[in-house]
LUMTORTI-466657 format. One record per residue: residue number from 1; x, y, z of N, C-alpha, C in turn; chain; residue in one letter. Coordinates in pm, whole numbers, plus 50000, padded with zeros to 5 digits. Layout:
N
mikol_n.c1_n.c2_n.c3_ca.c1_ca.c2_ca.c3_c.c1_c.c2_c.c3_drenpa_loti
NUM_X_Y_Z_X_Y_Z_X_Y_Z_A_a .
...
***
This chain:
193
mikol_n.c1_n.c2_n.c3_ca.c1_ca.c2_ca.c3_c.c1_c.c2_c.c3_drenpa_loti
1_53431_78057_95684_53442_77914_95706_53582_77881_95756_A_x .
2_53592_77815_95870_53719_77780_95929_53749_77633_95906_A_x .
3_53870_77603_95861_53911_77463_95845_53986_77423_95970_A_x .
4_53938_77317_96033_54003_77269_96154_54114_77172_96115_A_x .
5_54231_77196_96164_54345_77109_96139_54366_77020_96260_A_x .
6_54387_76893_96234_54412_76800_96344_54537_76841_96420_A_x .
7_54538_76818_96552_54660_76846_96628_54776_76760_96575_A_x .
8_54898_76808_96597_55018_76740_96547_55023_76594_96592_A_x .
9_54993_76566_96718_55001_76428_96767_54904_76338_96690_A_x .
10_54786_76389_96658_54688_76310_96581_54737_76286_96439_A_x .
11_54798_76389_96378_54852_76373_96242_54964_76270_96240_A_x .
12_55048_76272_96344_55156_76173_96353_55099_76033_96368_A_x .
13_54997_76018_96453_54935_75886_96472_54872_75836_96342_A_x .
14_54803_75924_96271_54742_75884_96143_54848_75845_96041_A_x .
15_54956_75921_96035_55065_75888_95944_55125_75752_95979_A_x .
16_55151_75729_96108_55208_75600_96150_55115_75484_96116_A_x .
17_54986_75502_96138_54889_75397_96105_54888_75371_95955_A_x .
18_54885_75479_95876_54881_75464_95730_55005_75392_95677_A_x .
19_55123_75430_95726_55247_75367_95677_55262_75224_95727_A_x .
20_55211_75196_95845_55211_75059_95896_55116_74971_95814_A_x .
21_54997_75023_95785_54901_74948_95703_54956_74925_95562_A_x .
22_55024_75027_95507_55084_75012_95373_55189_74901_95374_A_x .
23_55270_74896_95479_55371_74791_95490_55305_74654_95502_A_x .
24_55201_74646_95587_55131_74517_95604_55065_74475_95472_A_x .
25_55009_74572_95397_54949_74541_95269_55055_74489_95171_A_x .
26_55172_74553_95169_55280_74508_95081_55325_74367_95114_A_x .
27_55332_74335_95243_55371_74200_95285_55264_74100_95243_A_x .
28_55137_74135_95266_55026_74047_95227_55027_74024_95076_A_x .
29_55043_74132_95000_55045_74123_94855_55159_74033_94806_A_x .
30_55275_74046_94870_55389_73961_94833_55361_73814_94866_A_x .
31_55294_73790_94980_55259_73653_95018_55166_73588_94916_A_x .
32_55080_73670_94854_54984_73619_94756_55044_73608_94617_A_x .
33_55160_73668_94595_55221_73671_94462_55301_73546_94431_A_x .
34_55352_73541_94308_55426_73422_94265_55568_73412_94319_A_x .
35_55628_73524_94358_55768_73523_94403_55780_73609_94529_A_x .
36_55756_73548_94643_55752_73617_94771_55876_73701_94796_A_x .
37_55993_73639_94783_56117_73708_94817_56141_73829_94727_A_x .
38_56129_73809_94597_56153_73919_94503_56050_74030_94520_A_x .
39_55923_73993_94535_55818_74094_94550_55835_74173_94679_A_x .
40_55865_74104_94787_55880_74171_94917_56006_74258_94919_A_x .
41_56113_74207_94863_56238_74284_94855_56217_74410_94771_A_x .
42_56148_74396_94659_56124_74508_94571_56032_74612_94637_A_x .
43_55925_74569_94699_55830_74660_94763_55897_74739_94875_A_x .
44_55966_74669_94966_56025_74738_95081_56139_74830_95039_A_x .
45_56218_74787_94941_56328_74871_94894_56278_74996_94825_A_x .
46_56182_74977_94734_56129_75090_94657_56063_75193_94749_A_x .
47_55973_75148_94835_55899_75243_94917_55983_75297_95034_A_x .
48_56082_75222_95077_56177_75276_95174_56254_75393_95113_A_x .
49_56297_75376_94986_56368_75484_94915_56278_75606_94898_A_x .
50_56152_75582_94858_56057_75694_94844_56042_75771_94975_A_x .
51_56020_75698_95084_55997_75764_95213_56118_75844_95258_A_x .
52_56237_75788_95239_56359_75861_95277_56374_75989_95194_A_x .
53_56345_75979_95065_56355_76097_94980_56249_76201_95017_A_x .
54_56128_76156_95046_56022_76249_95087_56062_76322_95214_A_x .
55_56127_76251_95307_56170_76316_95432_56269_76430_95403_A_x .
56_56351_76414_95300_56445_76521_95262_56375_76638_95193_A_x .
57_56267_76610_95124_56196_76713_95048_56123_76813_95136_A_x .
58_56092_76774_95259_56013_76862_95346_56076_77000_95362_A_x .
59_56205_77005_95392_56267_77135_95421_56263_77230_95301_A_x .
60_56310_77189_95182_56303_77284_95071_56159_77321_95033_A_x .
61_56068_77224_95036_55929_77254_94999_55860_77343_95102_A_x .
62_55903_77332_95228_55842_77416_95333_55877_77564_95315_A_x .
63_55985_77591_95242_56023_77729_95215_55929_77794_95113_A_x .
64_55864_77708_95036_55778_77758_94928_55629_77749_94961_A_x .
65_55589_77642_95028_55447_77618_95051_55417_77611_95200_A_x .
66_55322_77688_95242_55283_77695_95383_55226_77562_95433_A_x .
67_55150_77492_95349_55090_77366_95394_55197_77261_95424_A_x .
68_55310_77268_95354_55421_77176_95385_55485_77220_95516_A_x .
69_55502_77349_95533_55561_77403_95656_55480_77361_95779_A_x .
70_55347_77360_95765_55260_77319_95875_55280_77172_95913_A_x .
71_55329_77094_95819_55347_76950_95843_55495_76911_95857_A_x .
72_55581_77010_95876_55725_76987_95884_55762_76887_95994_A_x .
73_55686_76888_96102_55716_76798_96214_55694_76651_96177_A_x .
74_55625_76623_96066_55603_76484_96023_55726_76427_95952_A_x .
75_55819_76514_95916_55939_76473_95842_56013_76359_95914_A_x .
76_56029_76372_96044_56103_76271_96121_56032_76137_96115_A_x .
77_55900_76137_96132_55823_76012_96126_55840_75943_95991_A_x .
78_55834_76023_95885_55847_75965_95751_55986_75905_95733_A_x .
79_56089_75974_95781_56226_75921_95773_56242_75792_95852_A_x .
80_56183_75787_95970_56191_75665_96053_56119_75550_95984_A_x .
81_56004_75579_95922_55934_75473_95848_56015_75430_95726_A_x .
82_56086_75521_95663_56176_75482_95554_56279_75383_95605_A_x .
83_56330_75407_95726_56426_75315_95787_56360_75181_95819_A_x .
84_56237_75183_95866_56166_75058_95897_56149_74974_95770_A_x .
85_56107_75039_95661_56094_74966_95534_56230_74912_95491_A_x .
86_56335_74993_95506_56471_74948_95471_56513_74830_95558_A_x .
87_56475_74832_95685_56509_74721_95775_56442_74592_95730_A_x .
88_56316_74602_95692_56246_74483_95641_56314_74436_95513_A_x .
89_56356_74528_95429_56428_74496_95306_56554_74415_95338_A_x .
90_56630_74460_95437_56754_74390_95476_56722_74253_95537_A_x .
91_56618_74248_95620_56579_74120_95682_56537_74019_95575_A_x .
92_56462_74065_95474_56422_73976_95364_56547_73922_95295_A_x .
93_56643_74009_95270_56767_73968_95202_56844_73865_95285_A_x .
94_56858_73891_95415_56935_73801_95502_56860_73670_95529_A_x .
95_56733_73680_95569_56659_73562_95616_56596_73482_95503_A_x .
96_56535_73549_95407_56463_73475_95304_56547_73445_95181_A_x .
97_56624_73543_95136_56702_73521_95015_56826_73435_95041_A_x .
98_56895_73460_95153_57019_73387_95180_57009_73291_95297_A_x .
99_56894_73284_95361_56870_73190_95472_56984_73190_95574_A_x .
100_57031_73310_95608_57137_73331_95708_57269_73262_95670_A_x .
101_57292_73240_95543_57420_73183_95497_57519_73299_95483_A_x .
102_57591_73325_95592_57677_73444_95600_57790_73441_95496_A_x .
103_57848_73323_95473_57957_73313_95375_57907_73345_95234_A_x .
104_57790_73293_95201_57733_73321_95070_57703_73471_95055_A_x .
105_57655_73533_95164_57629_73678_95161_57758_73756_95138_A_x .
106_57864_73718_95208_57993_73786_95192_58041_73773_95048_A_x .
107_58028_73652_94991_58068_73630_94852_57986_73718_94757_A_x .
108_57856_73728_94784_57767_73809_94701_57802_73957_94710_A_x .
109_57835_74003_94831_57873_74143_94850_58000_74174_94772_A_x .
110_58097_74081_94777_58224_74101_94709_58209_74121_94559_A_x .
111_58106_74062_94500_58089_74072_94356_57987_74174_94310_A_x .
112_57926_74245_94403_57819_74338_94365_57831_74471_94438_A_x .
113_57870_74573_94365_57883_74707_94423_57749_74757_94477_A_x .
114_57639_74723_94408_57510_74776_94452_57470_74720_94589_A_x .
115_57510_74597_94619_57481_74541_94752_57566_74612_94857_A_x .
116_57691_74637_94824_57779_74710_94915_57724_74850_94944_A_x .
117_57673_74917_94842_57612_75049_94861_57487_75040_94949_A_x .
118_57408_74935_94930_57290_74915_95013_57326_74894_95159_A_x .
119_57430_74816_95182_57475_74791_95320_57530_74919_95381_A_x .
120_57608_74994_95304_57660_75123_95352_57545_75214_95391_A_x .
121_57444_75224_95305_57329_75309_95333_57261_75266_95463_A_x .
122_57241_75135_95479_57172_75087_95598_57253_75114_95724_A_x .
123_57384_75091_95716_57470_75117_95832_57465_75265_95871_A_x .
124_57462_75354_95774_57451_75497_95802_57314_75534_95858_A_x .
125_57211_75465_95815_57075_75496_95860_57049_75451_96005_A_x .
126_57120_75348_96051_57095_75295_96186_57112_75403_96294_A_x .
127_57227_75473_96303_57238_75575_96408_57143_75693_96387_A_x .
128_57109_75720_96262_57015_75829_96235_56877_75795_96290_A_x .
129_56832_75673_96264_56702_75630_96315_56702_75621_96468_A_x .
130_56814_75572_96523_56823_75555_96670_56820_75690_96743_A_x .
131_56865_75796_96678_56870_75927_96744_56764_76024_96692_A_x .
132_56670_75972_96614_56562_76058_96562_56450_76072_96664_A_x .
133_56486_76119_96778_56390_76137_96888_56446_76242_96985_A_x .
134_56364_76280_97081_56407_76382_97177_56526_76334_97260_A_x .
135_56526_76206_97295_56635_76151_97375_56768_76167_97300_A_x .
136_56770_76134_97170_56892_76145_97091_56942_76288_97083_A_x .
137_56849_76380_97063_56884_76522_97055_56940_76571_97188_A_x .
138_56875_76530_97297_56920_76573_97431_57056_76512_97466_A_x .
139_57072_76384_97435_57196_76313_97469_57316_76367_97391_A_x .
140_57296_76392_97262_57408_76436_97178_57432_76587_97184_A_x .
141_57329_76662_97216_57339_76808_97205_57310_76848_97062_A_x .
142_57259_76969_97043_57209_77008_96912_57316_77002_96803_A_x .
143_57435_77057_96829_57539_77062_96725_57584_76921_96683_A_x .
144_57610_76834_96779_57653_76697_96746_57542_76621_96675_A_x .
145_57418_76642_96723_57303_76576_96662_57289_76620_96517_A_x .
146_57303_76749_96494_57290_76803_96358_57403_76751_96268_A_x .
147_57524_76743_96322_57637_76689_96244_57612_76544_96205_A_x .
148_57566_76465_96303_57536_76325_96275_57428_76314_96168_A_x .
149_57324_76394_96180_57211_76384_96088_57240_76442_95949_A_x .
150_57354_76508_95934_57393_76550_95799_57435_76428_95716_A_x .
151_57461_76314_95782_57490_76189_95711_57369_76139_95631_A_x .
152_57253_76195_95661_57131_76158_95589_57152_76172_95439_A_x .
153_57219_76278_95398_57238_76303_95255_57325_76195_95191_A_x .
154_57428_76152_95259_57515_76046_95207_57439_75914_95204_A_x .
155_57365_75886_95312_57289_75761_95321_57186_75752_95209_A_x .
156_57113_75860_95186_57008_75856_95084_57069_75854_94944_A_x .
157_57183_75918_94924_57253_75907_94795_57294_75762_94770_A_x .
158_57342_75693_94875_57379_75551_94862_57254_75466_94834_A_x .
159_57142_75500_94898_57016_75428_94872_56978_75442_94725_A_x .
160_56984_75564_94673_56944_75588_94533_57039_75517_94435_A_x .
161_57168_75517_94465_57264_75446_94380_57237_75296_94385_A_x .
162_57207_75244_94504_57172_75103_94521_57048_75069_94439_A_x .
163_56946_75153_94449_56821_75132_94377_56845_75132_94226_A_x .
164_56923_75229_94178_56953_75239_94035_57027_75114_93986_A_x .
165_57130_75075_94059_57213_74962_94016_57141_74828_94029_A_x .
166_57040_74820_94116_56966_74696_94134_56870_74669_94019_A_x .
167_56836_74773_93942_56742_74757_93831_56809_74684_93716_A_x .
168_56739_74587_93663_56793_74510_93551_56771_74584_93418_A_x .
169_56653_74645_93404_56625_74709_93275_56561_74847_93292_A_x .
170_56456_74858_93369_56382_74983_93380_56449_75075_93483_A_x .
171_56530_75167_93433_56604_75256_93522_56541_75396_93530_A_x .
172_56427_75416_93462_56365_75549_93462_56326_75594_93603_A_x .
173_56263_75506_93679_56219_75542_93814_56336_75584_93904_A_x .
174_56441_75501_93917_56553_75546_94001_56625_75669_93945_A_x .
175_56625_75686_93813_56686_75807_93755_56607_75931_93796_A_x .
176_56474_75923_93792_56391_76035_93834_56412_76066_93982_A_x .
177_56417_75962_94065_56441_75982_94208_56579_76043_94230_A_x .
178_56677_75997_94153_56812_76054_94163_56814_76201_94125_A_x .
179_56737_76239_94022_56729_76381_93983_56668_76465_94095_A_x .
180_56565_76411_94160_56504_76482_94273_56607_76499_94385_A_x .
181_56682_76392_94413_56785_76400_94516_56891_76505_94481_A_x .
182_56935_76508_94357_57035_76608_94316_56979_76749_94335_A_x .
183_56851_76768_94300_56789_76900_94319_56786_76938_94466_A_x .
184_56754_76842_94553_56753_76869_94698_56893_76902_94747_A_x .
185_56993_76827_94701_57131_76851_94744_57180_76988_94695_A_x .
186_57144_77027_94574_57182_77160_94524_57114_77269_94605_A_x .
187_56985_77249_94637_56914_77346_94721_56981_77358_94857_A_x .
188_57017_77242_94914_57080_77240_95046_57214_77313_95043_A_x .
189_57293_77288_94940_57424_77352_94926_57407_77504_94913_A_x .
190_57308_77545_94833_57283_77688_94813_57240_77758_94941_A_x .
191_57163_77688_95024_57109_77750_95145_57192_77722_95270_A_x .
192_57302_77649_95254_57389_77621_95370_57482_77737_95398_A_x .
193_57500_77826_95307_57596_77938_95323_57525_78063_95367_A_x .
***
């Protein structure tokens, strides 16, 4: 019995459709909830962090499991969708929470390290998302592209710190995600030499 695997382009299309539908469902669910801004900010931030972490997990897991290795090319799509969710998270913060009141945002940033970490993470993610394509690789050259994309680890560490510090009481989830990130970083350090 032979199992037919979908071609890579079809798997990428299915992944993109699934993550787009999940985002639309999260937006719809927030619209139906009692606190649109908080629900939407929480959904996009949480699942953006998950997607970014999952994109990092592909490489170490592909060393152990063949089925992950077969899907390694999906890593980039998942990372880009993590950035899309993070972008919606930032837009919700700017447009809905602060209604484009830039001075109030600056004041809020000054008093909250977790917001500063979130902004740092987003700023680092922008060039990574912009160059996560063949054009970026060709334009920068492999070595420069790889150096730039090593910032992924710093950006995702800032995302996890932002997520942890944003929690008022239940810190178990961000702590678990942080432990996974530490394990990935240790694996990366061990295999970089």
